Structure formats: C-alpha cells, structure tokens
PyMOL Python script that loads the backbone (N, CA, C, O; Angstrom):
from pymol import cmd

cmd.read_pdbstr("""\
ATOM      1  N   MET A   1     -26.025 -37.359   8.561  1.00  0.00           N
ATOM      2  CA  MET A   1     -24.567 -37.046   8.607  1.00  0.00           C
ATOM      3  C   MET A   1     -24.030 -38.336   9.005  1.00  0.00           C
ATOM      4  O   MET A   1     -24.451 -39.032   9.929  1.00  0.00           O
ATOM      5  N   ASN A   2     -22.950 -38.622   8.134  1.00  0.00           N
ATOM      6  CA  ASN A   2     -22.318 -40.008   8.455  1.00  0.00           C
ATOM      7  C   ASN A   2     -20.933 -39.756   9.252  1.00  0.00           C
ATOM      8  O   ASN A   2     -20.523 -38.616   9.466  1.00  0.00           O
ATOM      9  N   LEU A   3     -20.268 -40.885   9.660  1.00  0.00           N
ATOM     10  CA  LEU A   3     -19.225 -40.722  10.587  1.00  0.00           C
ATOM     11  C   LEU A   3     -17.949 -39.874   9.961  1.00  0.00           C
ATOM     12  O   LEU A   3     -17.219 -39.170  10.658  1.00  0.00           O
ATOM     13  N   PHE A   4     -17.808 -40.042   8.631  1.00  0.00           N
ATOM     14  CA  PHE A   4     -16.768 -39.216   8.136  1.00  0.00           C
ATOM     15  C   PHE A   4     -17.013 -37.642   8.379  1.00  0.00           C
ATOM     16  O   PHE A   4     -16.134 -36.889   8.797  1.00  0.00           O
ATOM     17  N   SER A   5     -18.166 -37.296   8.099  1.00  0.00           N
ATOM     18  CA  SER A   5     -18.634 -35.941   8.403  1.00  0.00           C
ATOM     19  C   SER A   5     -18.424 -35.572   9.891  1.00  0.00           C
ATOM     20  O   SER A   5     -17.832 -34.572  10.297  1.00  0.00           O
ATOM     21  N   ILE A   6     -18.978 -36.495  10.606  1.00  0.00           N
ATOM     22  CA  ILE A   6     -18.758 -35.955  12.170  1.00  0.00           C
ATOM     23  C   ILE A   6     -17.315 -35.782  12.461  1.00  0.00           C
ATOM     24  O   ILE A   6     -16.850 -34.780  13.006  1.00  0.00           O
ATOM     25  N   GLY A   7     -16.588 -36.878  12.044  1.00  0.00           N
ATOM     26  CA  GLY A   7     -15.211 -36.681  12.325  1.00  0.00           C
ATOM     27  C   GLY A   7     -14.451 -35.586  11.866  1.00  0.00           C
ATOM     28  O   GLY A   7     -13.564 -35.079  12.553  1.00  0.00           O
ATOM     29  N   LEU A   8     -14.810 -35.127  10.531  1.00  0.00           N
ATOM     30  CA  LEU A   8     -14.292 -34.091  10.052  1.00  0.00           C
ATOM     31  C   LEU A   8     -14.541 -32.644  10.754  1.00  0.00           C
ATOM     32  O   LEU A   8     -13.698 -31.757  10.890  1.00  0.00           O
ATOM     33  N   VAL A   9     -15.944 -32.619  11.179  1.00  0.00           N
ATOM     34  CA  VAL A   9     -16.343 -31.532  11.918  1.00  0.00           C
ATOM     35  C   VAL A   9     -15.598 -31.364  13.300  1.00  0.00           C
ATOM     36  O   VAL A   9     -15.156 -30.287  13.702  1.00  0.00           O
ATOM     37  N   LEU A  10     -15.510 -32.662  14.031  1.00  0.00           N
ATOM     38  CA  LEU A  10     -14.891 -32.647  15.250  1.00  0.00           C
ATOM     39  C   LEU A  10     -13.318 -32.365  15.214  1.00  0.00           C
ATOM     40  O   LEU A  10     -12.757 -31.864  16.189  1.00  0.00           O
ATOM     41  N   ASP A  11     -12.682 -32.682  14.134  1.00  0.00           N
ATOM     42  CA  ASP A  11     -11.302 -32.408  13.962  1.00  0.00           C
ATOM     43  C   ASP A  11     -11.135 -30.968  13.586  1.00  0.00           C
ATOM     44  O   ASP A  11     -10.101 -30.426  13.977  1.00  0.00           O
ATOM     45  N   THR A  12     -11.924 -30.317  12.943  1.00  0.00           N
ATOM     46  CA  THR A  12     -11.840 -28.887  12.536  1.00  0.00           C
ATOM     47  C   THR A  12     -12.145 -28.220  13.910  1.00  0.00           C
ATOM     48  O   THR A  12     -11.397 -27.287  14.202  1.00  0.00           O
ATOM     49  N   VAL A  13     -13.041 -28.518  14.726  1.00  0.00           N
ATOM     50  CA  VAL A  13     -13.396 -27.859  15.873  1.00  0.00           C
ATOM     51  C   VAL A  13     -12.188 -27.848  16.787  1.00  0.00           C
ATOM     52  O   VAL A  13     -11.850 -26.790  17.319  1.00  0.00           O
ATOM     53  N   GLY A  14     -11.562 -28.903  16.982  1.00  0.00           N
ATOM     54  CA  GLY A  14     -10.470 -29.189  17.742  1.00  0.00           C
ATOM     55  C   GLY A  14      -9.201 -28.237  17.251  1.00  0.00           C
ATOM     56  O   GLY A  14      -8.653 -27.517  18.086  1.00  0.00           O
ATOM     57  N   LYS A  15      -8.762 -28.253  15.903  1.00  0.00           N
ATOM     58  CA  LYS A  15      -7.920 -27.369  15.507  1.00  0.00           C
ATOM     59  C   LYS A  15      -8.279 -26.007  15.659  1.00  0.00           C
ATOM     60  O   LYS A  15      -7.394 -25.213  15.978  1.00  0.00           O
ATOM     61  N   VAL A  16      -9.477 -25.599  15.473  1.00  0.00           N
ATOM     62  CA  VAL A  16      -9.903 -24.063  15.852  1.00  0.00           C
ATOM     63  C   VAL A  16      -9.482 -23.729  17.394  1.00  0.00           C
ATOM     64  O   VAL A  16      -8.835 -22.732  17.718  1.00  0.00           O
ATOM     65  N   CYS A  17      -9.965 -24.743  18.301  1.00  0.00           N
ATOM     66  CA  CYS A  17      -9.733 -24.589  19.666  1.00  0.00           C
ATOM     67  C   CYS A  17      -8.212 -24.326  19.916  1.00  0.00           C
ATOM     68  O   CYS A  17      -7.783 -23.411  20.619  1.00  0.00           O
ATOM     69  N   ILE A  18      -7.430 -25.274  19.230  1.00  0.00           N
ATOM     70  CA  ILE A  18      -5.982 -24.990  19.428  1.00  0.00           C
ATOM     71  C   ILE A  18      -5.550 -23.679  19.027  1.00  0.00           C
ATOM     72  O   ILE A  18      -4.704 -23.092  19.702  1.00  0.00           O
ATOM     73  N   GLY A  19      -6.070 -23.137  17.941  1.00  0.00           N
ATOM     74  CA  GLY A  19      -5.627 -21.843  17.272  1.00  0.00           C
ATOM     75  C   GLY A  19      -6.100 -20.821  18.191  1.00  0.00           C
ATOM     76  O   GLY A  19      -5.322 -19.887  18.385  1.00  0.00           O
ATOM     77  N   LEU A  20      -7.295 -20.806  18.839  1.00  0.00           N
ATOM     78  CA  LEU A  20      -7.809 -19.859  19.611  1.00  0.00           C
ATOM     79  C   LEU A  20      -6.863 -19.855  20.911  1.00  0.00           C
ATOM     80  O   LEU A  20      -6.632 -18.793  21.490  1.00  0.00           O
ATOM     81  N   ALA A  21      -6.339 -21.038  21.340  1.00  0.00           N
ATOM     82  CA  ALA A  21      -5.602 -21.005  22.474  1.00  0.00           C
ATOM     83  C   ALA A  21      -4.266 -20.247  22.281  1.00  0.00           C
ATOM     84  O   ALA A  21      -3.810 -19.522  23.164  1.00  0.00           O
ATOM     85  N   VAL A  22      -3.663 -20.444  21.095  1.00  0.00           N
ATOM     86  CA  VAL A  22      -2.452 -19.510  20.696  1.00  0.00           C
ATOM     87  C   VAL A  22      -2.859 -18.237  20.702  1.00  0.00           C
ATOM     88  O   VAL A  22      -2.168 -17.430  21.325  1.00  0.00           O
ATOM     89  N   PHE A  23      -3.961 -17.820  20.071  1.00  0.00           N
ATOM     90  CA  PHE A  23      -4.376 -16.369  20.182  1.00  0.00           C
ATOM     91  C   PHE A  23      -4.399 -15.794  21.645  1.00  0.00           C
ATOM     92  O   PHE A  23      -3.828 -14.747  21.951  1.00  0.00           O
ATOM     93  N   THR A  24      -5.095 -16.555  22.495  1.00  0.00           N
ATOM     94  CA  THR A  24      -5.005 -15.992  23.908  1.00  0.00           C
ATOM     95  C   THR A  24      -3.659 -15.973  24.615  1.00  0.00           C
ATOM     96  O   THR A  24      -3.351 -15.045  25.363  1.00  0.00           O
ATOM     97  N   VAL A  25      -2.932 -16.913  24.395  1.00  0.00           N
ATOM     98  CA  VAL A  25      -1.527 -16.747  24.897  1.00  0.00           C
ATOM     99  C   VAL A  25      -0.764 -15.675  24.407  1.00  0.00           C
ATOM    100  O   VAL A  25      -0.210 -14.896  25.183  1.00  0.00           O
ATOM    101  N   HIS A  26      -0.683 -15.562  23.135  1.00  0.00           N
ATOM    102  CA  HIS A  26      -0.007 -14.415  22.478  1.00  0.00           C
ATOM    103  C   HIS A  26      -0.449 -13.134  22.975  1.00  0.00           C
ATOM    104  O   HIS A  26       0.350 -12.282  23.362  1.00  0.00           O
ATOM    105  N   ARG A  27      -1.855 -12.955  22.975  1.00  0.00           N
ATOM    106  CA  ARG A  27      -2.359 -11.651  23.423  1.00  0.00           C
ATOM    107  C   ARG A  27      -2.167 -11.348  24.926  1.00  0.00           C
ATOM    108  O   ARG A  27      -2.182 -10.186  25.333  1.00  0.00           O
ATOM    109  N   HIS A  28      -2.004 -12.303  25.666  1.00  0.00           N
ATOM    110  CA  HIS A  28      -1.675 -12.024  26.974  1.00  0.00           C
ATOM    111  C   HIS A  28      -0.137 -11.767  27.115  1.00  0.00           C
ATOM    112  O   HIS A  28       0.245 -10.804  27.780  1.00  0.00           O
ATOM    113  N   ILE A  29       0.658 -12.516  26.569  1.00  0.00           N
ATOM    114  CA  ILE A  29       2.057 -12.022  26.657  1.00  0.00           C
ATOM    115  C   ILE A  29       2.260 -10.721  25.912  1.00  0.00           C
ATOM    116  O   ILE A  29       3.113  -9.967  26.380  1.00  0.00           O
ATOM    117  N   SER A  30       1.652 -10.364  24.895  1.00  0.00           N
ATOM    118  CA  SER A  30       1.715  -8.934  24.305  1.00  0.00           C
ATOM    119  C   SER A  30       1.357  -7.893  25.267  1.00  0.00           C
ATOM    120  O   SER A  30       1.964  -6.825  25.345  1.00  0.00           O
ATOM    121  N   LYS A  31       0.243  -8.261  26.087  1.00  0.00           N
ATOM    122  CA  LYS A  31      -0.134  -7.192  27.054  1.00  0.00           C
ATOM    123  C   LYS A  31       0.875  -6.924  28.169  1.00  0.00           C
ATOM    124  O   LYS A  31       1.069  -5.807  28.649  1.00  0.00           O
ATOM    125  N   GLU A  32       1.518  -8.072  28.551  1.00  0.00           N
ATOM    126  CA  GLU A  32       2.385  -7.976  29.736  1.00  0.00           C
ATOM    127  C   GLU A  32       3.599  -7.004  29.355  1.00  0.00           C
ATOM    128  O   GLU A  32       4.009  -6.264  30.250  1.00  0.00           O
ATOM    129  N   ARG A  33       4.157  -6.953  28.196  1.00  0.00           N
ATOM    130  CA  ARG A  33       5.200  -6.067  27.791  1.00  0.00           C
ATOM    131  C   ARG A  33       6.591  -6.324  28.517  1.00  0.00           C
ATOM    132  O   ARG A  33       7.471  -5.468  28.603  1.00  0.00           O
ATOM    133  N   ARG A  34       6.666  -7.461  28.969  1.00  0.00           N
ATOM    134  CA  ARG A  34       7.960  -7.891  29.499  1.00  0.00           C
ATOM    135  C   ARG A  34       8.942  -8.650  28.637  1.00  0.00           C
ATOM    136  O   ARG A  34      10.003  -9.096  29.074  1.00  0.00           O
ATOM    137  N   ILE A  35       8.578  -8.758  27.531  1.00  0.00           N
ATOM    138  CA  ILE A  35       9.343  -9.229  26.454  1.00  0.00           C
ATOM    139  C   ILE A  35       9.863  -8.135  25.494  1.00  0.00           C
ATOM    140  O   ILE A  35       9.264  -7.092  25.236  1.00  0.00           O
ATOM    141  N   ASP A  36      11.008  -8.499  25.023  1.00  0.00           N
ATOM    142  CA  ASP A  36      11.641  -7.358  24.207  1.00  0.00           C
ATOM    143  C   ASP A  36      10.918  -7.076  22.931  1.00  0.00           C
ATOM    144  O   ASP A  36      10.065  -7.879  22.553  1.00  0.00           O
ATOM    145  N   THR A  37      11.187  -5.993  22.229  1.00  0.00           N
ATOM    146  CA  THR A  37      10.460  -5.505  20.981  1.00  0.00           C
ATOM    147  C   THR A  37      10.404  -6.479  19.807  1.00  0.00           C
ATOM    148  O   THR A  37       9.448  -6.556  19.036  1.00  0.00           O
ATOM    149  N   ASP A  38      11.513  -7.214  19.739  1.00  0.00           N
ATOM    150  CA  ASP A  38      11.781  -8.192  18.616  1.00  0.00           C
ATOM    151  C   ASP A  38      10.820  -9.343  18.812  1.00  0.00           C
ATOM    152  O   ASP A  38      10.241  -9.812  17.833  1.00  0.00           O
ATOM    153  N   VAL A  39      10.618  -9.832  20.054  1.00  0.00           N
ATOM    154  CA  VAL A  39       9.772 -10.927  20.264  1.00  0.00           C
ATOM    155  C   VAL A  39       8.365 -10.689  20.037  1.00  0.00           C
ATOM    156  O   VAL A  39       7.568 -11.530  19.620  1.00  0.00           O
ATOM    157  N   LEU A  40       8.060  -9.248  20.397  1.00  0.00           N
ATOM    158  CA  LEU A  40       6.586  -8.875  20.299  1.00  0.00           C
ATOM    159  C   LEU A  40       6.395  -8.797  18.856  1.00  0.00           C
ATOM    160  O   LEU A  40       5.306  -9.213  18.461  1.00  0.00           O
ATOM    161  N   ARG A  41       7.228  -8.348  17.962  1.00  0.00           N
ATOM    162  CA  ARG A  41       6.998  -8.193  16.376  1.00  0.00           C
ATOM    163  C   ARG A  41       6.622  -9.622  15.914  1.00  0.00           C
ATOM    164  O   ARG A  41       5.619  -9.901  15.258  1.00  0.00           O
ATOM    165  N   THR A  42       7.618 -10.534  16.372  1.00  0.00           N
ATOM    166  CA  THR A  42       7.357 -11.969  15.817  1.00  0.00           C
ATOM    167  C   THR A  42       6.116 -12.555  16.192  1.00  0.00           C
ATOM    168  O   THR A  42       5.459 -13.307  15.472  1.00  0.00           O
ATOM    169  N   MET A  43       5.777 -12.142  17.486  1.00  0.00           N
ATOM    170  CA  MET A  43       4.493 -12.748  17.815  1.00  0.00           C
ATOM    171  C   MET A  43       3.237 -12.101  17.159  1.00  0.00           C
ATOM    172  O   MET A  43       2.189 -12.724  16.987  1.00  0.00           O
ATOM    173  N   ARG A  44       3.414 -10.892  16.834  1.00  0.00           N
ATOM    174  CA  ARG A  44       2.275 -10.224  15.868  1.00  0.00           C
ATOM    175  C   ARG A  44       2.208 -10.930  14.590  1.00  0.00           C
ATOM    176  O   ARG A  44       1.111 -11.199  14.101  1.00  0.00           O
ATOM    177  N   LYS A  45       3.349 -11.263  13.990  1.00  0.00           N
ATOM    178  CA  LYS A  45       3.408 -11.980  12.784  1.00  0.00           C
ATOM    179  C   LYS A  45       2.825 -13.430  12.782  1.00  0.00           C
ATOM    180  O   LYS A  45       2.189 -13.891  11.834  1.00  0.00           O
ATOM    181  N   GLU A  46       3.101 -14.093  13.917  1.00  0.00           N
ATOM    182  CA  GLU A  46       2.465 -15.276  14.262  1.00  0.00           C
ATOM    183  C   GLU A  46       0.906 -15.151  14.494  1.00  0.00           C
ATOM    184  O   GLU A  46       0.141 -15.986  14.012  1.00  0.00           O
ATOM    185  N   TRP A  47       0.537 -14.266  15.117  1.00  0.00           N
ATOM    186  CA  TRP A  47      -0.849 -13.853  15.357  1.00  0.00           C
ATOM    187  C   TRP A  47      -1.498 -14.147  13.880  1.00  0.00           C
ATOM    188  O   TRP A  47      -2.299 -15.032  13.577  1.00  0.00           O
ATOM    189  N   LEU A  48      -0.907 -13.133  13.054  1.00  0.00           N
ATOM    190  CA  LEU A  48      -1.634 -13.102  11.486  1.00  0.00           C
ATOM    191  C   LEU A  48      -1.587 -14.398  10.990  1.00  0.00           C
ATOM    192  O   LEU A  48      -2.616 -14.817  10.459  1.00  0.00           O
ATOM    193  N   LEU A  49      -0.548 -15.176  11.052  1.00  0.00           N
ATOM    194  CA  LEU A  49      -0.438 -16.506  10.532  1.00  0.00           C
ATOM    195  C   LEU A  49      -1.368 -17.337  11.094  1.00  0.00           C
ATOM    196  O   LEU A  49      -2.068 -17.996  10.326  1.00  0.00           O
ATOM    197  N   THR A  50      -1.538 -17.455  12.411  1.00  0.00           N
ATOM    198  CA  THR A  50      -2.490 -18.404  12.951  1.00  0.00           C
ATOM    199  C   THR A  50      -4.001 -18.036  12.695  1.00  0.00           C
ATOM    200  O   THR A  50      -4.894 -18.883  12.715  1.00  0.00           O
ATOM    201  N   PHE A  51      -4.208 -16.693  12.452  1.00  0.00           N
ATOM    202  CA  PHE A  51      -5.495 -16.385  12.104  1.00  0.00           C
ATOM    203  C   PHE A  51      -5.937 -16.858  10.599  1.00  0.00           C
ATOM    204  O   PHE A  51      -6.994 -17.433  10.339  1.00  0.00           O
ATOM    205  N   ALA A  52      -4.957 -16.514   9.697  1.00  0.00           N
ATOM    206  CA  ALA A  52      -5.073 -17.216   8.438  1.00  0.00           C
ATOM    207  C   ALA A  52      -5.198 -18.752   8.373  1.00  0.00           C
ATOM    208  O   ALA A  52      -6.001 -19.346   7.654  1.00  0.00           O
ATOM    209  N   GLY A  53      -4.389 -19.273   9.133  1.00  0.00           N
ATOM    210  CA  GLY A  53      -4.623 -20.834   9.229  1.00  0.00           C
ATOM    211  C   GLY A  53      -5.929 -21.190   9.785  1.00  0.00           C
ATOM    212  O   GLY A  53      -6.512 -22.163   9.306  1.00  0.00           O
ATOM    213  N   ILE A  54      -6.456 -20.522  10.734  1.00  0.00           N
ATOM    214  CA  ILE A  54      -7.839 -20.863  11.240  1.00  0.00           C
ATOM    215  C   ILE A  54      -8.872 -20.757   9.976  1.00  0.00           C
ATOM    216  O   ILE A  54      -9.750 -21.587   9.741  1.00  0.00           O
ATOM    217  N   LEU A  55      -8.650 -19.782   9.337  1.00  0.00           N
ATOM    218  CA  LEU A  55      -9.518 -19.462   8.163  1.00  0.00           C
ATOM    219  C   LEU A  55      -9.487 -20.376   7.096  1.00  0.00           C
ATOM    220  O   LEU A  55     -10.483 -20.553   6.396  1.00  0.00           O
ATOM    221  N   LEU A  56      -8.385 -20.996   6.904  1.00  0.00           N
ATOM    222  CA  LEU A  56      -8.056 -21.948   5.853  1.00  0.00           C
ATOM    223  C   LEU A  56      -8.708 -23.293   6.358  1.00  0.00           C
ATOM    224  O   LEU A  56      -9.418 -24.002   5.646  1.00  0.00           O
ATOM    225  N   ILE A  57      -8.381 -23.560   7.681  1.00  0.00           N
ATOM    226  CA  ILE A  57      -9.051 -24.907   8.185  1.00  0.00           C
ATOM    227  C   ILE A  57     -10.598 -24.982   7.868  1.00  0.00           C
ATOM    228  O   ILE A  57     -11.171 -25.930   7.331  1.00  0.00           O
ATOM    229  N   ILE A  58     -11.183 -23.757   8.319  1.00  0.00           N
ATOM    230  CA  ILE A  58     -12.584 -23.731   8.306  1.00  0.00           C
ATOM    231  C   ILE A  58     -12.988 -23.771   6.813  1.00  0.00           C
ATOM    232  O   ILE A  58     -13.874 -24.567   6.504  1.00  0.00           O
ATOM    233  N   ALA A  59     -12.393 -22.943   5.789  1.00  0.00           N
ATOM    234  CA  ALA A  59     -12.864 -23.071   4.423  1.00  0.00           C
ATOM    235  C   ALA A  59     -12.578 -24.488   3.938  1.00  0.00           C
ATOM    236  O   ALA A  59     -13.410 -25.037   3.216  1.00  0.00           O
ATOM    237  N   GLY A  60     -11.442 -25.122   4.292  1.00  0.00           N
ATOM    238  CA  GLY A  60     -11.173 -26.572   3.786  1.00  0.00           C
ATOM    239  C   GLY A  60     -12.230 -27.420   4.335  1.00  0.00           C
ATOM    240  O   GLY A  60     -12.798 -28.169   3.540  1.00  0.00           O
ATOM    241  N   ALA A  61     -12.567 -27.426   5.488  1.00  0.00           N
ATOM    242  CA  ALA A  61     -13.616 -28.419   5.976  1.00  0.00           C
ATOM    243  C   ALA A  61     -14.975 -28.108   5.353  1.00  0.00           C
ATOM    244  O   ALA A  61     -15.702 -29.064   5.081  1.00  0.00           O
ATOM    245  N   THR A  62     -15.381 -26.890   5.105  1.00  0.00           N
ATOM    246  CA  THR A  62     -16.509 -26.550   4.455  1.00  0.00           C
ATOM    247  C   THR A  62     -16.602 -26.974   2.966  1.00  0.00           C
ATOM    248  O   THR A  62     -17.635 -27.412   2.459  1.00  0.00           O
ATOM    249  N   LEU A  63     -15.443 -26.805   2.322  1.00  0.00           N
ATOM    250  CA  LEU A  63     -15.506 -27.484   1.025  1.00  0.00           C
ATOM    251  C   LEU A  63     -15.639 -28.981   0.999  1.00  0.00           C
ATOM    252  O   LEU A  63     -16.324 -29.580   0.170  1.00  0.00           O
ATOM    253  N   GLN A  64     -14.968 -29.529   1.924  1.00  0.00           N
ATOM    254  CA  GLN A  64     -15.077 -31.090   1.947  1.00  0.00           C
ATOM    255  C   GLN A  64     -16.316 -31.354   2.216  1.00  0.00           C
ATOM    256  O   GLN A  64     -16.866 -32.209   1.522  1.00  0.00           O
ATOM    257  N   LEU A  65     -17.033 -30.726   3.231  1.00  0.00           N
ATOM    258  CA  LEU A  65     -18.361 -31.190   3.473  1.00  0.00           C
ATOM    259  C   LEU A  65     -19.384 -31.060   2.297  1.00  0.00           C
ATOM    260  O   LEU A  65     -20.276 -31.864   2.028  1.00  0.00           O
ATOM    261  N   PHE A  66     -19.078 -29.872   1.633  1.00  0.00           N
ATOM    262  CA  PHE A  66     -19.986 -29.523   0.467  1.00  0.00           C
ATOM    263  C   PHE A  66     -19.825 -30.584  -0.705  1.00  0.00           C
ATOM    264  O   PHE A  66     -20.757 -31.166  -1.260  1.00  0.00           O
ATOM    265  N   PHE A  67     -18.594 -30.716  -0.955  1.00  0.00           N
ATOM    266  CA  PHE A  67     -18.325 -31.721  -2.134  1.00  0.00           C
ATOM    267  C   PHE A  67     -18.617 -33.196  -1.952  1.00  0.00           C
ATOM    268  O   PHE A  67     -18.894 -33.963  -2.873  1.00  0.00           O
ATOM    269  N   GLN A  68     -18.518 -33.545  -0.552  1.00  0.00           N
ATOM    270  CA  GLN A  68     -18.841 -34.947  -0.283  1.00  0.00           C
ATOM    271  C   GLN A  68     -20.267 -35.183  -0.487  1.00  0.00           C
ATOM    272  O   GLN A  68     -20.662 -36.254  -0.948  1.00  0.00           O
ATOM    273  N   ARG A  69     -21.119 -34.162  -0.142  1.00  0.00           N
ATOM    274  CA  ARG A  69     -22.514 -34.453  -0.355  1.00  0.00           C
ATOM    275  C   ARG A  69     -22.837 -34.454  -1.783  1.00  0.00           C
ATOM    276  O   ARG A  69     -23.879 -35.034  -2.090  1.00  0.00           O
ATOM    277  N   ALA A  70     -22.106 -33.888  -2.766  1.00  0.00           N
ATOM    278  CA  ALA A  70     -22.548 -33.713  -4.019  1.00  0.00           C
ATOM    279  C   ALA A  70     -22.299 -35.170  -4.837  1.00  0.00           C
ATOM    280  O   ALA A  70     -22.623 -35.277  -6.020  1.00  0.00           O
TER     281      ALA A  70
END
""", "prot")
cmd.dss("prot")
cmd.show_as("cartoon", "prot")
cmd.util.cbc("prot")
cmd.orient("prot")
C-alpha cells in the first residue's frame, strides 16, 4: 500500500467519523424534544442526507482504491 492509498483511507475514516458525530448529536437533540417540530423535521432530513453522504464517501474511496490498483 503506497502513501496515496494510506492518505485516502485516513481521509475517508476522518470524514466518516465527522458524519457519525453529526448523527449522534442529531439523535440526542431529537430525543430531548425541547426543540419545536419544524426543527425536528429538518434534522430528520439532515440525518438522511448525512447517511447518504457517508455512503457516497465510502463508495468513492472504494472505487478510487480499486481503480488505482488496476
């Protein structure tokens, strides 16, 4: 594994960690229920977008690693 691959993997892991942190914060605030309904709806939409983003980051990194080796 060369330095490019190591850097790509570390970058991806970092982005996923940030995404997971967003998940946990939104989940905590959603459970508190001290925020109005409109904010909770928006946070649920953000949760879905964050999940999709994490999947895309992982898919992109996988493709880059696969095609770099070819």
